[in-house]
N, C-alpha and C positions, 0 to 999 in steps of 0.2 A: 405429455411430460408430467411427471409426478413431483410437484414442488414440495419442499419441506423447509420450514423456517430454520434459520441458522442461529445457534446460541449466541454468536457474536452480535447479531442484530436483536434478538429477543432481549438480551441483557445489556444492550448498549446504553450509554449514559442518557441519550436523548429519549430512549424508550422507557428507561427507568424513571426519568424525571430529573432534570437538572436541579430542581429545588431540594432534592434529597442528598445532594452531593456538594460539599464545600471545597474539597481538594480533589479535583478530577485528574487523576493520573492514569486513567484508562484511555484517554483520547490519543489517537494516532496521527494528529495533525498539529499545526501551529495554532496559536490563539485566533479565534474568530475575529474578523475585521468588522467594525461598525461602519455603516454606510456614510456617516458624517466624517469618517477618518480618511476617506478617499474622495477625490474630486471627479465625480461622475455626473455627466449631463445627458439626460435622455430626452430632452425637450423636443428634439427634431427627429426622433426615431419613429418610423412608421410601424405600427403594431400589425405587421403583415406576415404572410408566410415568408420564411427566409430561404436562402440558398440551400438546397438539399444537402450538398456536401458540407456546407458551413460557410460562414462569412469569409469571403475571399481575403480581405485585409487581415483578419485574425489568423487565417491559415498561413498567409505569407509571413506574418510576424513570428509565428512559431517556427516556420521553416528556416527563416533567416538565422536562427541560432545554430544551424548545422550546415556544413559546407556542401554535402552531397544530397541534401533533401530539398524537394521543391514543394510548393503549396499543393500541387496535385497529388502528392504522396500522403496527404493528411485528410482524414475524415473526422469532423467534429462530432462528438457524441454527448449523450446525456450522462455526464460524469465518466470516470474510468469504469464504473460498474456497467454503464451502458455499452462501452466499448468491449468489455469482457463478454457480455451476453451476446453481442453481435458476433464476435469471433467464435465463441463456443457453438452457438446455434447454427452458424453458417458452415463451419468446417466439420463438425462432428455428427455422426449418426450412431445408431445403436450398435452397429457392428465394428465401430472403431475403437482403437486403443490409444490412450495417452499416458504420458509420464508426468507426474507432478512432483516437483522438488518440495518436500515438506519439512517444517511448517510452511504454510502458504495461506493466503487470504482465502477464506472459506468458500467464496463463490467460485473460485477456480477448481474446487472439488465438487461442490453441490450441484452446480449446473450440469456438468458432465454426468453426474450420478442421475439427475433427473432425465437426461437424454437416454440413459441406459448404457453408457460407455463402459468399457473395461479400463480400470485405472491401476497403474503400478506406481508405487511411491519410491522415491530416492530420498531417504531421510537424512537431514542434517543433524549431527549429534554434537551435544555440548562437549563431550570428551574429545572430539576432533575439531573443536573450536568452530563448529558449524561450517567447516570447509566442505566444498562440493567434490565428491569423488566422481569424476567424469567417466572413468572406466566402469564403475558400477552402474552409472546411468546408461552408458552405451550397451551394457549387457542386458538391460531391460527392454531394449528396442525389439519390436516384433514386426513381421511383414505388414500388419495392419495398423502400425503406430502412425497416428496422424498429427500428434501435437506433443511438444515438450513445454512445460509451463514452469517459469521461474520468476522470482521478484528480486530486484536489486536497485538500490539498497534494500536489503531483505526486511520484510515484515513477518515476524516481530523482532528479529534479533539485531537488526541494524548492521549486519555484515554486508560486505560488498563483493561481488564477483569481479575478479580482475579482468583486464583487457584480454590477456591470453586465454582465460577461461571462456569469455564470451566469444572470442574468435573460434576456439575449439568447438564450442556448442553450435555456433552458426554453421561450421563446416560439417559437423555431425548431422545436423538437420538436412543440409544440402545432399550429403551422401546417402542419407536414409529416406530421402524424398518425403520428409515431413516438415512441419513448421515449428519454429521456436517462438513462443510467446514470452515476452519480457515485460513485466510490469515495472515501470520506471518512475512511479509517482513521486518518489523521494529524490529523484536525480539531482535536483537543484540544491539539495542540502546534503553536501558531502564534506567530510573532514579530510579528504585527500583528493588528488587530481582525478576527476571522474573519467571512466572509460568512455570510448566513443558511443554515441547513440546506437543501440543495438540494431535498429532497423537499417542503419547505414552499412551494415556488414555484408548482407546479401539479400536476395529477394525472398528467402525462406524465413526471414526474421520479421516479426511484428512487434512494434513497441506500443505501449499504452501509457498514458499519463493524464494528468488533470490539474486543475487549479485548486483542488481541495486540500491536499496535504501540506504543501510547502508555502501556499500563499494565503491561507486563512479565509477563503471565500467558497466553502463547500456548498453553501445554500443556493448558489446560482446553477449548480448541476451542469458543469461544463468540463468535458474531457475530450480526449482524442486518441485515435489509433494511427499509426504510421506504418506504411508498407510501400516498398518500391515496385511491387508486383501489380501492374495495372489491372489484370484480370481479377485478382483478389480484391482490389479496391472496388471494382464494379460489383462484385458479389456482396461485399460489406455494405455498399451504398443501397443495393436492392433490399437488404435486410433492414437497414435503417428506415428506408421509405415505408416499408410495411409496418414497422413499429411506431414511428413518430412522424414520418414525412420529413420533418426538419427539426432543428433545435428551436428553443425559445429565442426569438431575436433579442429579447431583453437580456437574457443570460449571456448571449454572445457579445452584445454591445458592452455590457459591464466588464466581461473578461477582456475584451479588446482594449478598452480605455485603461483598465488596470495594468495589463501587461505592457501597454505602450509607455506607461510611467513606472515600470517595475523597479528601476534603479532608484526611484524616489522612495519606495515603500520597503523594498526587500532588505536593505542593510539593517533596518531596525529589527526586522524579523530574525535575521541571522544573529544579531547581537543578543536578543533575548534567548534564543536557542543555545548560543555559546555560553551565556551566563548560567543557565540551568544545567547544561552539560558539565560545567566545572563543579557546580554544587553536587551533582550526581556522582561524579568520580570521587570526590572527597568523602562522600557519605558511604559509598560501597567499598572503598579501599580498606582492606583488612577487616571487613564486616564479620562479626562473630557468627552470623547465621546464614548469610547470603553470599553467593558467588555469581560471577557473570563472565561473558565474553564481551569485552568492550566494543561497542558499535563503532562503525567507521562512517556512518551516514544516517540520514533520516532523523526522526525524533522519537524513536522507540528502542527499547532494549528488552531483554528476556531473562532477568535474573532467576535463579533457582535456589531453593534451600539446600544447604550442604547435606551430604548423605548422613552425617552423624547427628543431624538435628532432628529430635523427636517432636513433631508438631502435629496438632490437630488442625489440618488444613481447612476443613469446613468452618471450624470455629474462627480461624484467622480471618477469612473473608467476611464472615458475619460480623465479627467484632469491629473490623476495620471500617465497614460501612455503617453499621448501626450505632456504634459508640463514638466513632471519630469522623463519620461522614466523608470518608476517603475511599476512592474507588480505583481499583486496578483491574486489568483484564486477565482472568484466570486461564491457565494453560489449556483447558478443554475447549476454549474458543478456537484453538488451532490443532485439535486432536492430540494434545500433549497432556502430560500429568499436571495436576493442579499444584504440584510442588514448584512449578515454574509459573511466572505471570508476566504479562506484558505491562511495562511501565513506560508511559509517555512523558517526555520531558520538554515538550514544545508548547503545550497549551496554556498551562497556568503561569502567571507571573512569578518571579523568583521567590518572593516572600511566601506566597501560598504554596508553591512547589516545595520549598524547604519544610514548611509545616506538614505537608503531606508525607514527606519522607520520615519525619519524626513520628507521625501517627502510625506508619508502617512498623516502626520499631516498637511502639507501645502495643500494637495488636499482636506482634510476634511474642512479646513477653507474656501476654495474657493467654496465649494459645499453646505455649510449650507444655508438653506432657510431663507430668511429675513422675520421676523414676524412683 
């Protein structure tokens, strides 16, 4: 496999250096939790090899959220990224074809590219409110199509695929004898009634999630994949064992104790997200230079400069970071124009977030082309 570093990782805030950023609006997760903010006790944890599938009590805790899912349907992984790599490397070969609904998280494209797969894209368009055209996606299916890849709530736009759309996609995968991969890492942060867990729809659907985006504990690297297909689960476990054998028992224990007390911590997270979302909506309402499709979930959105705005985009990003120490995710992270950018509204506290939005306005003013 020929690996290539992805712009979203090369230019990530943690790679750039957090000390160079005062208003981090590029983050795609909620604020990071400090260890002393949560009541975690690891004193009696044996630092040993863990269960290869994953800590049974943690898998049961996750499964109990869903009526038709059991702990045996869940494989714990090294973050959602680990789950995605297991899925891609297990299911896809050089002769396979997949369909990626784009924009999408870069690894859902770059790993299949490294494998040598043929990829077709079904693009979500701003002009169509980032709505999914299932007929268009269906027309892209080929005899060798192995996988359809989507995210919901969507990264980077924050739009959500409806229950009828998910059902239609799951049936399409079943009829076409391929798999539907659904990245649901933002599922617990939704501004509307969430659709059923995708993997609960049929055995051709694989759900992926983690504790990174919605819970603020990305540093423990704990995610999972869910499938009701026992043979597929065995395949994924074999891949995991060859990569890692098992997860870190420390990471699994922290995730378990955190999720066991989720209702103690999560309301505060949702309140901070809601406050920032309110600030964001007021800021972008009738904005002179920017427009958006309002997100329905998650903690990111994807505003774009209006067509009539004459802007030096490179200068905008440079001025924003160098002069105002404010960072957003440029569109090329998602193979889109730099006239769009991902703006995260879950990571910074409201006062800093609001200042970051004001800095965006200042950088725009300094980057407008003189006519």
